[in-house]
Backbone as ProteinMPNN parsed JSONL, in Angstrom:
{"seq_chain_A": "MSALTLVSPQPGLEAASDLSDDALDYGRAALSENTMRAYRGDWLEFEAWCADRQRPHLPASPATVANFASSLASAGKKVPTIARKLAAVRFFHRGAGQ", "coords_chain_A": {"N_chain_A": [[0.838, -1.166, 0.0], [0.607, 2.175, -0.885], [1.691, 5.292, 0.525], [0.106, 7.282, -0.393], [-2.41, 6.207, -0.727], [-3.471, 6.366, 1.721], [-4.471, 8.831, 2.178], [-7.407, 10.504, 2.774], [-10.019, 10.411, 0.463], [-11.024, 13.275, -1.297], [-13.279, 15.495, -2.931], [-12.053, 16.644, -6.028], [-9.384, 16.131, -5.491], [-7.421, 14.46, -7.006], [-4.747, 13.895, -7.277], [-3.05, 11.712, -6.754], [-3.706, 9.849, -8.68], [-2.49, 10.861, -10.882], [0.148, 10.238, -10.724], [3.028, 8.52, -11.864], [3.977, 5.032, -12.026], [6.682, 4.837, -11.414], [7.086, 7.192, -9.946], [5.477, 6.682, -7.72], [6.825, 4.437, -6.701], [9.267, 5.625, -6.014], [8.403, 7.352, -3.99], [7.579, 5.471, -2.079], [10.028, 4.301, -1.461], [11.448, 6.379, -0.412], [11.032, 6.816, 2.264], [11.491, 5.157, 5.377], [10.089, 2.021, 6.491], [9.335, 2.149, 9.186], [9.137, 4.915, 9.549], [7.018, 5.488, 7.811], [4.993, 4.065, 9.1], [4.802, 5.511, 11.485], [4.072, 8.004, 10.399], [1.566, 7.344, 9.303], [0.07, 6.838, 11.643], [0.298, 9.368, 12.829], [-1.019, 10.95, 10.932], [-3.622, 9.895, 11.076], [-4.217, 10.657, 13.675], [-4.183, 13.442, 13.362], [-6.324, 13.736, 11.546], [-8.455, 12.877, 13.204], [-8.282, 14.791, 15.232], [-8.935, 17.095, 13.792], [-11.547, 16.401, 12.96], [-12.871, 16.292, 15.433], [-13.034, 18.964, 15.942], [-14.445, 19.94, 13.912], [-13.125, 20.787, 11.571], [-11.707, 21.05, 8.322], [-9.478, 18.515, 7.211], [-8.033, 18.098, 4.964], [-7.782, 20.017, 2.271], [-5.901, 21.324, 4.962], [-6.079, 24.337, 6.768], [-3.517, 26.844, 7.321], [-3.888, 27.893, 9.905], [-5.28, 25.843, 11.171], [-3.334, 23.817, 11.239], [-1.399, 25.09, 12.812], [-2.841, 25.385, 15.197], [-3.198, 22.708, 15.822], [-0.521, 21.942, 16.309], [-0.037, 23.557, 18.527], [-1.839, 22.449, 20.341], [-0.677, 19.968, 20.707], [1.71, 20.682, 21.964], [0.658, 21.778, 24.299], [-0.328, 19.478, 25.403], [1.917, 18.348, 26.317], [3.712, 17.186, 24.559], [6.911, 16.613, 23.143], [9.309, 18.662, 21.352], [10.621, 17.252, 19.121], [8.715, 15.236, 18.62], [6.432, 16.701, 17.96], [7.406, 17.944, 15.664], [7.734, 15.711, 13.967], [5.063, 14.89, 13.683], [3.994, 17.106, 12.379], [5.491, 16.949, 10.06], [4.376, 14.655, 8.988], [1.782, 15.566, 8.424], [2.405, 17.45, 6.459], [3.548, 15.7, 4.549], [1.338, 14.092, 3.745], [-0.357, 16.035, 2.726], [1.163, 16.986, 0.581], [1.269, 14.647, -0.89], [-1.332, 14.546, -1.716], [-1.384, 16.525, -3.511], [-1.452, 19.087, -2.537]], "CA_chain_A": [[0.0, 0.0, 0.0], [1.397, 3.394, -0.904], [1.269, 6.307, 1.476], [-0.911, 8.115, -1.002], [-3.722, 5.601, -0.574], [-3.953, 6.642, 3.066], [-5.089, 10.141, 2.196], [-8.839, 10.399, 2.577], [-10.402, 11.026, -0.801], [-11.815, 14.494, -1.246], [-13.579, 15.941, -4.294], [-11.059, 17.501, -6.648], [-8.019, 15.787, -5.09], [-7.061, 13.242, -7.707], [-3.318, 13.992, -7.583], [-2.4, 10.406, -6.71], [-3.942, 9.145, -9.937], [-1.625, 11.448, -11.895], [1.524, 9.816, -10.509], [3.479, 7.325, -12.573], [4.424, 3.943, -11.147], [8.029, 5.184, -10.958], [6.961, 8.208, -8.896], [4.966, 6.001, -6.525], [7.914, 3.618, -6.16], [10.217, 6.529, -5.367], [7.784, 7.794, -2.738], [7.63, 4.358, -1.13], [11.418, 4.038, -1.08], [12.043, 7.567, 0.2], [10.858, 6.772, 3.717], [11.573, 3.808, 5.938], [8.833, 1.418, 6.915], [9.002, 2.695, 10.505], [8.687, 6.296, 9.373], [5.67, 5.447, 7.229], [4.074, 3.611, 10.15], [4.618, 6.665, 12.367], [3.314, 9.012, 9.655], [0.164, 6.889, 9.232], [-0.543, 7.104, 12.944], [0.232, 10.818, 13.013], [-2.065, 11.46, 10.053], [-4.912, 9.516, 11.649], [-4.4, 11.52, 14.838], [-4.533, 14.76, 12.853], [-7.689, 13.645, 11.025], [-9.373, 12.816, 14.34], [-8.236, 16.098, 15.89], [-9.72, 17.997, 12.944], [-12.953, 15.992, 13.018], [-13.396, 16.707, 16.739], [-13.201, 20.42, 15.918], [-15.19, 20.224, 12.688], [-12.246, 21.507, 10.649], [-11.237, 20.167, 7.242], [-8.098, 18.035, 7.389], [-7.356, 18.092, 3.67], [-6.587, 20.686, 2.773], [-5.993, 22.003, 6.252], [-5.589, 25.715, 6.717], [-2.353, 27.069, 8.185], [-4.344, 28.078, 11.286], [-5.607, 24.519, 11.714], [-2.072, 23.136, 11.523], [-0.787, 25.786, 13.952], [-3.601, 25.028, 16.4], [-2.868, 21.313, 16.116], [0.809, 21.953, 16.935], [-0.193, 24.152, 19.85], [-2.505, 21.48, 21.22], [0.313, 18.936, 21.027], [2.609, 21.261, 22.965], [-0.105, 21.891, 25.551], [-0.475, 18.122, 25.936], [3.208, 17.91, 26.832], [4.552, 16.53, 23.558], [8.227, 17.222, 22.965], [9.52, 19.292, 20.047], [10.831, 16.283, 18.029], [7.45, 14.542, 18.335], [5.587, 17.662, 17.243], [7.995, 18.116, 14.336], [7.413, 14.531, 13.148], [3.633, 14.924, 13.372], [3.806, 18.132, 11.353], [6.067, 16.401, 8.828], [3.374, 13.731, 8.449], [0.715, 16.387, 7.84], [2.965, 17.979, 5.212], [3.713, 14.575, 3.629], [0.059, 13.688, 3.174], [-0.85, 17.138, 1.903], [1.921, 16.962, -0.687], [0.826, 13.457, -1.612], [-2.644, 14.843, -2.293], [-1.233, 17.629, -4.441], [-1.732, 20.349, -1.845]], "C_chain_A": [[0.887, 1.234, 0.0], [0.853, 4.369, 0.117], [0.129, 7.124, 0.91], [-2.297, 7.516, -0.864], [-4.285, 5.857, 0.81], [-4.604, 8.013, 3.185], [-6.573, 9.963, 1.913], [-9.246, 11.09, 1.286], [-11.289, 12.242, -0.565], [-12.13, 14.88, -2.685], [-12.485, 16.87, -4.807], [-9.621, 17.183, -6.274], [-7.629, 14.454, -5.709], [-5.577, 13.187, -8.029], [-2.652, 12.63, -7.627], [-2.577, 9.66, -8.026], [-3.056, 9.672, -11.056], [-0.18, 10.972, -11.773], [1.839, 8.545, -11.29], [3.868, 6.253, -11.556], [5.813, 4.238, -10.59], [7.968, 6.198, -9.821], [6.437, 7.583, -7.603], [6.047, 5.147, -5.877], [8.939, 4.479, -5.44], [9.67, 6.999, -4.024], [7.829, 6.712, -1.674], [9.04, 4.151, -0.586], [12.034, 5.204, -0.303], [11.976, 7.542, 1.722], [10.924, 5.328, 4.209], [10.188, 3.319, 6.336], [8.384, 1.975, 8.275], [8.507, 4.14, 10.418], [7.279, 6.321, 8.803], [4.646, 5.005, 8.265], [3.77, 4.771, 11.098], [3.778, 7.734, 11.676], [1.839, 8.622, 9.549], [-0.567, 7.2, 10.531], [-0.708, 8.591, 13.204], [-0.886, 11.419, 12.17], [-3.446, 11.125, 10.604], [-5.228, 10.354, 12.881], [-4.828, 12.927, 14.401], [-5.956, 14.768, 12.305], [-8.709, 13.665, 12.165], [-9.44, 14.156, 15.059], [-9.087, 17.097, 15.105], [-11.213, 17.668, 13.023], [-13.6, 16.438, 14.332], [-13.709, 18.197, 16.775], [-13.941, 20.9, 14.676], [-14.395, 21.133, 11.738], [-11.837, 20.55, 9.539], [-9.775, 19.78, 7.46], [-7.314, 18.051, 6.083], [-8.186, 18.857, 2.658], [-6.869, 21.372, 4.106], [-5.449, 23.418, 6.092], [-4.334, 25.839, 7.577], [-2.752, 27.246, 9.649], [-4.675, 26.738, 11.937], [-4.335, 23.78, 12.105], [-1.386, 23.772, 12.736], [-1.515, 25.442, 15.244], [-3.359, 23.578, 16.809], [-1.519, 21.236, 16.834], [0.729, 22.505, 18.351], [-0.85, 23.177, 20.824], [-1.559, 20.35, 21.617], [1.268, 19.436, 22.112], [1.914, 21.367, 24.312], [-0.302, 20.538, 26.215], [0.847, 17.549, 26.425], [4.089, 17.178, 25.84], [5.845, 17.313, 23.388], [8.39, 17.731, 21.53], [9.775, 18.265, 18.939], [9.551, 15.533, 17.646], [6.526, 15.451, 17.542], [6.1, 17.838, 15.819], [7.668, 16.93, 13.426], [5.939, 14.542, 12.758], [3.336, 15.969, 12.297], [4.393, 17.69, 10.015], [5.085, 15.43, 8.174], [2.232, 14.497, 7.795], [1.179, 16.949, 6.499], [3.065, 16.866, 4.157], [2.391, 14.213, 2.953], [-0.584, 14.806, 2.357], [-0.123, 17.164, 0.556], [1.503, 15.77, -1.533], [-0.517, 13.653, -2.279], [-2.587, 16.038, -3.247], [-1.525, 18.984, -3.843], [-0.445, 21.045, -1.442]], "O_chain_A": [[1.819, 1.329, 0.799], [-0.305, 4.281, 0.524], [-0.723, 7.607, 1.656], [-3.281, 8.255, -0.883], [-5.463, 5.591, 1.053], [-5.228, 8.313, 4.202], [-6.949, 9.339, 0.921], [-8.858, 12.233, 1.044], [-12.192, 12.218, 0.272], [-11.325, 14.616, -3.578], [-12.046, 17.776, -4.098], [-8.712, 17.897, -6.697], [-7.521, 13.444, -5.014], [-5.182, 12.495, -8.968], [-1.771, 12.407, -8.457], [-1.687, 8.917, -8.44], [-2.885, 9.002, -12.075], [0.638, 11.277, -12.64], [1.027, 7.622, -11.365], [4.062, 6.542, -10.376], [6.097, 3.93, -9.433], [8.707, 6.084, -8.843], [6.905, 7.919, -6.515], [6.178, 5.128, -4.653], [9.427, 4.105, -4.374], [10.398, 7.037, -3.032], [8.085, 6.995, -0.504], [9.225, 3.863, 0.597], [13.036, 5.025, 0.389], [12.787, 8.184, 2.389], [10.469, 4.405, 3.534], [9.251, 4.101, 6.495], [7.199, 2.238, 8.485], [7.579, 4.534, 11.124], [6.437, 7.093, 9.263], [3.534, 5.533, 8.293], [2.616, 4.986, 11.47], [2.877, 8.308, 12.287], [0.961, 9.473, 9.688], [-1.668, 7.75, 10.528], [-1.73, 9.027, 13.735], [-1.616, 12.294, 12.634], [-4.34, 11.971, 10.601], [-6.382, 10.719, 13.104], [-5.724, 13.524, 14.998], [-6.715, 15.701, 12.567], [-9.706, 14.384, 12.1], [-10.516, 14.607, 15.45], [-9.866, 17.851, 15.687], [-12.043, 18.57, 13.139], [-14.739, 16.905, 14.341], [-14.555, 18.639, 17.552], [-14.05, 22.099, 14.421], [-14.918, 22.101, 11.187], [-11.641, 19.361, 9.79], [-8.948, 20.607, 7.843], [-6.084, 18.022, 6.089], [-9.225, 18.356, 2.229], [-7.947, 21.923, 4.327], [-4.48, 23.65, 5.369], [-4.114, 25.019, 8.469], [-2.033, 26.799, 10.542], [-4.384, 26.524, 13.114], [-4.265, 23.185, 13.181], [-0.851, 23.063, 13.589], [-0.878, 25.229, 16.276], [-3.32, 23.26, 17.998], [-1.39, 20.546, 17.845], [1.36, 21.976, 19.266], [-0.461, 23.094, 21.989], [-1.633, 19.836, 22.733], [1.593, 18.711, 23.053], [2.512, 21.079, 25.348], [-0.429, 20.451, 27.436], [0.904, 16.411, 26.89], [5.109, 16.606, 26.225], [5.854, 18.54, 23.481], [7.695, 17.285, 20.617], [9.175, 18.4, 17.872], [9.336, 15.233, 16.471], [5.909, 15.022, 16.567], [5.312, 17.878, 14.874], [7.36, 17.118, 12.249], [5.603, 14.233, 11.615], [2.517, 15.735, 11.408], [3.854, 18.019, 8.958], [4.974, 15.388, 6.949], [1.764, 14.113, 6.723], [0.434, 16.926, 5.519], [2.701, 17.077, 3.0], [2.334, 14.049, 1.735], [-1.289, 14.53, 1.386], [-0.75, 17.345, -0.487], [1.397, 15.875, -2.754], [-0.818, 13.011, -3.286], [-3.619, 16.505, -3.73], [-1.817, 19.934, -4.57], [-0.485, 22.122, -0.848]]}, "name": "protein", "num_of_chains": 1, "seq": "MSALTLVSPQPGLEAASDLSDDALDYGRAALSENTMRAYRGDWLEFEAWCADRQRPHLPASPATVANFASSLASAGKKVPTIARKLAAVRFFHRGAGQ"}
């Protein structure tokens, strides 16, 4: 399963279908299996956080992402953890062509 298949489908976000097999293979190889596992969990956490606040997760506004980061800090998450979670949000947005 590619990381791009984990992005929730939204109207008008067909970017994954435009990628060649070579591009998908490169995306799969660019990150370790452990990183992808962490990113999947981080993305699901972000989706749930957005849903709880009735905010769109894809595309998420800069304010939504900033508020998510702030909530992580308020919950006691350390800077490296917050940075990885934000990297996951960026990864999935880029994968969806955002």
